[in-house]
C-alpha positions as CSV (number, residue, x, y, z in Angstrom):
1,M,68.7,-226.4,-18.3
2,W,65.1,-225.5,-19.6
3,L,66.6,-224.4,-22.7
4,A,68.6,-227.3,-23.4
5,A,65.8,-229.6,-22.6
6,S,63.6,-227.5,-25.0
7,L,66.0,-227.7,-28.0
8,I,66.8,-231.4,-27.7
9,A,62.9,-232.0,-27.4
10,Y,62.3,-230.0,-30.6
11,F,65.0,-231.9,-32.4
12,F,63.3,-235.1,-31.6
13,L,59.9,-233.7,-32.3
14,A,61.1,-232.7,-35.9
15,I,61.9,-236.5,-36.5
16,V,58.4,-237.5,-35.3
17,S,56.9,-234.9,-37.7
18,L,58.6,-236.8,-40.6
19,F,57.1,-240.2,-39.3
20,D,53.7,-238.4,-38.9
21,R,53.7,-237.3,-42.4
22,Y,55.0,-240.5,-44.0
23,L,52.4,-242.7,-42.0
24,L,49.6,-240.1,-42.5
25,V,49.9,-239.9,-46.4
26,G,50.3,-243.5,-46.8
27,P,49.7,-246.7,-44.4
28,M,48.0,-244.9,-41.7
29,P,45.8,-242.4,-43.4
30,S,43.0,-241.9,-40.7
31,P,43.8,-239.2,-38.1
32,K,41.3,-240.9,-35.8
33,A,43.3,-244.1,-35.9
34,Y,46.5,-242.6,-35.6
35,T,45.5,-240.4,-32.5
36,F,44.0,-243.5,-31.0
37,N,47.3,-245.4,-31.4
38,V,49.2,-242.5,-30.0
39,G,47.0,-242.1,-26.9
40,I,47.2,-246.1,-26.3
41,F,51.0,-246.1,-26.6
42,G,51.1,-243.2,-24.1
43,L,48.7,-245.1,-21.7
44,V,51.2,-248.3,-21.9
45,F,53.9,-246.1,-21.1
46,C,52.3,-244.4,-18.0
47,L,51.3,-247.8,-16.6
48,I,54.7,-248.9,-17.0
49,L,55.9,-245.7,-15.1
50,F,53.3,-246.4,-12.3
51,F,54.6,-250.0,-11.7
52,F,58.1,-249.1,-12.0
53,A,58.5,-245.5,-10.6
54,G,56.0,-245.8,-7.9
55,I,53.6,-242.9,-8.1
56,D,52.0,-241.5,-5.1
57,F,48.5,-240.1,-5.8
58,P,48.0,-236.4,-5.1
59,S,44.7,-234.8,-4.1
60,V,41.5,-235.2,-6.3
61,N,41.9,-231.6,-7.6
62,I,45.4,-232.4,-9.0
63,I,44.2,-235.7,-10.4
64,M,41.2,-234.0,-12.3
65,L,43.4,-231.3,-13.5
66,G,46.0,-233.7,-15.1
67,L,43.4,-235.9,-16.6
68,L,41.9,-232.7,-18.1
69,I,45.2,-231.9,-19.7
70,G,45.6,-235.3,-21.1
71,V,42.2,-235.0,-22.7
72,I,42.9,-231.7,-24.4
73,R,46.1,-233.0,-25.6
74,I,44.7,-235.8,-27.5
75,I,42.2,-233.5,-29.1
76,A,45.0,-231.3,-30.1
77,I,47.0,-234.4,-31.6
78,L,43.7,-235.2,-33.6
79,F,43.3,-231.7,-34.9
80,L,47.4,-231.7,-35.8
81,T,47.0,-235.1,-37.8
82,I,44.1,-233.9,-39.7
83,S,46.0,-230.7,-40.6
84,I,49.1,-232.9,-41.7
85,T,47.0,-234.9,-43.9
86,K,45.4,-232.0,-45.8
87,S,48.9,-230.0,-46.3
88,E,52.6,-230.2,-46.5
89,V,54.3,-231.1,-43.2
90,S,56.7,-228.3,-43.7
91,R,53.9,-225.8,-43.7
92,V,51.3,-227.0,-41.4
93,V,53.6,-227.6,-38.4
94,P,55.5,-224.3,-38.5
95,A,52.0,-222.6,-39.1
96,I,51.0,-224.2,-35.7
97,G,54.1,-223.2,-34.1
98,A,53.6,-219.6,-35.2
99,L,50.3,-219.4,-33.7
100,Q,51.0,-221.5,-30.6
101,P,53.3,-219.1,-28.7
102,I,51.0,-216.2,-29.6
103,F,48.2,-217.9,-27.7
104,S,50.6,-219.3,-25.1
105,F,51.6,-215.7,-24.3
106,L,48.1,-214.2,-24.0
107,L,47.0,-217.2,-21.8
108,F,49.9,-216.5,-19.4
109,F,49.7,-212.9,-19.8
110,L,46.0,-212.8,-18.7
111,F,45.8,-215.4,-16.0
112,L,49.3,-215.6,-14.4
113,P,50.5,-211.9,-13.8
114,Q,54.0,-213.0,-12.7
115,S,54.5,-214.3,-16.3
116,R,54.7,-210.6,-17.3
117,A,58.3,-210.2,-16.2
118,F,59.7,-210.3,-19.6
119,S,63.2,-208.9,-20.3
120,V,64.1,-206.9,-23.3
121,F,66.1,-209.8,-24.7
122,Q,63.4,-212.0,-24.0
123,A,60.8,-210.0,-25.8
124,I,62.9,-209.5,-28.8
125,A,63.8,-213.2,-28.9
126,F,60.0,-214.2,-28.7
127,I,59.1,-211.9,-31.5
128,L,62.0,-213.1,-33.9
129,L,61.3,-216.8,-33.1
130,V,57.4,-216.2,-33.8
131,F,58.0,-214.4,-37.0
132,G,60.6,-216.9,-38.1
133,S,58.3,-219.8,-37.3
134,A,55.5,-218.1,-39.4
135,L,57.7,-217.4,-42.2
136,I,59.2,-220.7,-42.5
137,S,55.7,-222.1,-43.4
138,V,55.0,-219.6,-46.2
139,K,55.3,-220.8,-49.5
140,K,53.6,-217.7,-51.2
141,F,50.8,-215.2,-50.1
142,N,47.5,-215.3,-51.8
143,K,44.0,-215.3,-50.8
144,E,44.0,-219.0,-50.2
145,F,46.6,-218.6,-47.5
146,F,44.3,-216.7,-45.3
147,N,41.2,-218.9,-45.9
148,F,39.7,-220.1,-42.8
149,R,38.7,-223.3,-44.4
150,T,42.4,-224.1,-44.6
151,L,43.4,-222.6,-41.3
152,K,40.7,-223.8,-39.0
153,Y,42.5,-227.1,-38.0
154,P,46.0,-225.5,-37.4
155,I,44.3,-222.7,-35.3
156,A,42.6,-225.2,-33.3
157,A,45.4,-227.3,-32.7
158,S,47.4,-224.4,-32.0
159,F,45.3,-223.0,-29.1
160,L,44.7,-226.4,-27.7
161,Y,48.5,-227.1,-27.5
162,S,49.0,-223.5,-25.8
163,L,46.4,-224.6,-23.6
164,T,48.1,-227.7,-22.5
165,F,51.1,-225.9,-21.9
166,F,49.5,-223.2,-19.7
167,L,47.6,-225.9,-17.6
168,T,50.6,-228.1,-17.4
169,K,52.8,-225.2,-15.8
170,Y,49.8,-224.5,-13.4
171,L,49.8,-228.3,-12.5
172,F,53.6,-228.2,-11.9
173,I,53.1,-225.1,-9.7
174,K,50.3,-226.9,-7.6
175,E,52.0,-230.3,-7.7
176,N,56.0,-230.1,-7.6
177,D,56.5,-233.6,-8.6
178,F,57.3,-234.1,-12.4
179,L,56.7,-237.8,-12.7
180,I,53.0,-237.2,-11.1
181,G,52.4,-234.7,-13.7
182,I,53.6,-236.9,-16.5
183,F,51.6,-239.9,-15.5
184,L,48.3,-238.2,-15.0
185,I,48.8,-236.3,-18.4
186,L,49.6,-239.6,-20.4
187,F,46.7,-241.3,-18.4
188,G,44.3,-238.8,-19.3
189,S,45.4,-239.0,-23.0
190,G,45.0,-242.7,-22.9
191,L,41.5,-242.5,-21.5
192,A,40.6,-239.9,-24.1
193,S,41.8,-242.0,-26.9
194,L,39.8,-245.0,-25.8
195,A,36.5,-242.6,-26.2
196,F,37.1,-243.2,-30.0
197,I,36.0,-246.9,-29.9
198,V,32.7,-245.6,-28.2
199,F,31.7,-244.0,-31.6
200,P,30.6,-246.5,-34.1
201,N,32.2,-244.6,-37.0
202,S,35.4,-244.1,-35.3
203,R,35.5,-247.7,-34.0
204,E,34.9,-248.9,-37.6
205,I,37.8,-246.9,-38.9
206,I,40.2,-248.2,-36.2
207,L,39.2,-251.7,-36.5
208,K,39.5,-251.5,-40.3
209,Q,43.1,-250.3,-40.0
210,K,45.3,-252.8,-41.2
211,I,49.0,-252.3,-40.4
212,S,51.9,-254.5,-41.5
213,G,54.7,-255.6,-39.3
214,K,57.1,-252.8,-40.8
215,I,54.6,-250.1,-40.7
216,S,54.1,-251.2,-36.8
217,G,57.7,-251.0,-36.2
218,L,58.0,-247.5,-37.7
219,F,54.8,-246.4,-35.6
220,L,56.4,-247.7,-32.4
221,L,59.9,-246.3,-33.3
222,G,58.3,-242.7,-33.9
223,Q,56.2,-243.0,-30.7
224,A,59.4,-243.8,-28.7
225,I,61.1,-240.9,-30.1
226,G,58.0,-238.8,-29.5
227,G,57.8,-240.0,-26.0
228,I,61.4,-239.0,-25.2
229,A,60.4,-235.5,-26.9
230,I,57.2,-235.0,-24.9
231,I,59.2,-235.9,-21.5
232,L,61.9,-233.7,-22.3
233,Q,59.5,-230.7,-23.3
234,N,57.4,-231.2,-20.2
235,Y,60.6,-231.4,-17.9
236,A,61.6,-227.9,-19.8
237,V,58.1,-226.7,-18.5
238,F,58.7,-227.9,-15.1
239,L,62.1,-226.3,-14.7
240,A,61.0,-223.1,-16.5
241,G,59.8,-219.9,-14.6
242,V,56.3,-218.9,-15.4
243,E,57.4,-216.1,-17.6
244,Q,59.9,-218.3,-19.6
245,V,57.2,-221.0,-20.6
246,P,55.8,-219.0,-23.6
247,L,59.7,-218.7,-24.9
248,I,59.6,-222.6,-24.9
249,N,56.5,-222.4,-27.0
250,A,58.2,-219.8,-29.3
251,L,61.4,-222.2,-29.6
252,E,59.4,-224.5,-31.5
253,G,60.9,-222.5,-34.4
254,T,64.1,-224.6,-34.1
255,R,61.8,-227.6,-34.4
256,Y,61.2,-226.2,-37.9
257,V,64.7,-225.5,-38.8
258,F,65.6,-229.1,-38.0
259,L,62.3,-230.3,-39.9
260,L,63.4,-228.3,-42.9
261,F,67.0,-229.8,-42.9
262,F,65.3,-233.1,-42.9
263,V,62.7,-232.3,-45.7
264,F,65.5,-231.1,-48.0
265,L,67.6,-234.2,-47.5
266,L,64.8,-236.4,-48.2
267,A,63.5,-234.4,-51.2
268,G,66.9,-234.6,-52.7
269,W,66.9,-238.6,-51.9
270,K,63.4,-239.8,-52.1
271,P,60.7,-236.9,-52.5
272,Q,57.9,-239.4,-52.9
273,I,58.3,-240.4,-49.2
274,L,57.0,-236.9,-47.8
275,K,55.4,-235.6,-51.0
276,E,56.8,-232.2,-50.2
277,E,57.6,-229.4,-52.5
278,V,61.2,-228.0,-52.4
279,T,61.6,-225.1,-55.2
280,K,63.7,-221.9,-55.5
281,E,60.5,-219.9,-54.9
282,A,59.9,-221.6,-51.7
283,F,63.5,-221.4,-50.6
284,L,64.3,-217.9,-49.8
285,P,61.5,-217.1,-47.4
286,K,62.8,-220.3,-45.5
287,V,66.3,-219.0,-45.6
288,I,65.2,-215.6,-44.2
289,A,63.1,-217.5,-41.4
290,V,66.0,-219.4,-40.5
291,L,68.0,-216.3,-40.0
292,L,65.2,-214.8,-37.9
293,I,65.0,-217.9,-35.7
294,A,68.9,-217.8,-35.3
295,G,68.6,-214.3,-34.3
296,G,65.9,-214.9,-31.9
297,M,68.1,-217.9,-30.0
298,F,71.0,-215.3,-30.1
299,F,68.9,-212.7,-28.0
300,L,67.6,-215.7,-25.9
301,I,71.0,-216.7,-25.0
302,L,71.9,-213.3,-24.0
């Protein structure tokens, strides 16, 4: 069940990545303004959840942990959006996805000993999925590829997303109520996004952001799809065993297969929408990466 929820979530997240790239290279170029709007959307959603689902508040420690996860999540989104504005979405997002399962595995391995119960098939699947996710983001190797200046934001986003996965699973271990966990995380993200308007520079950027009705509709549609994806992803974390959560991170490689498919479709139709480079030189590594990810899925199913 957790595997199916993860795959559906990553399909939706691939669609959200296209919305993100389109909005961030055009009508909503400010990562701070975009992140603020994402947090506010999540805050509205969790308030609706509170009034219609009936949330029973847990202990103070659980509340504080849930809010902390939400704050970390919004910072991770900020670093992700900064990364997307500085490079191609089909390179940045997979680069983050390749690093994220590694960070996640290390966190679980070091702090939750029960996560070390990897089977041979799971270990092979994890390795293939991580390598596939890394390769799918490579256009060519050069010294610039390993430049920390270009990698610092993806690395930061990867670690923070991994930390949210780790803490989210820990939250669900302590509080076995999925709705409470989602509510606290989204509420924490919303509160963190409100902090943007406290700082004059960020507040000025947010207030100056003029969005047309069409763009607002695209943003809301993207966030609605993203909301479904996040719920499914967190539900997969809720269902999965401790040792399986790093595999959910590694499964992000499937998101990039979906994303690559969408990018090639749009590149042939309207390449100016995403400003992506699709060449023969870039095609071969991506094909190999897709095969690695498919192999990882095969061993995971075994």
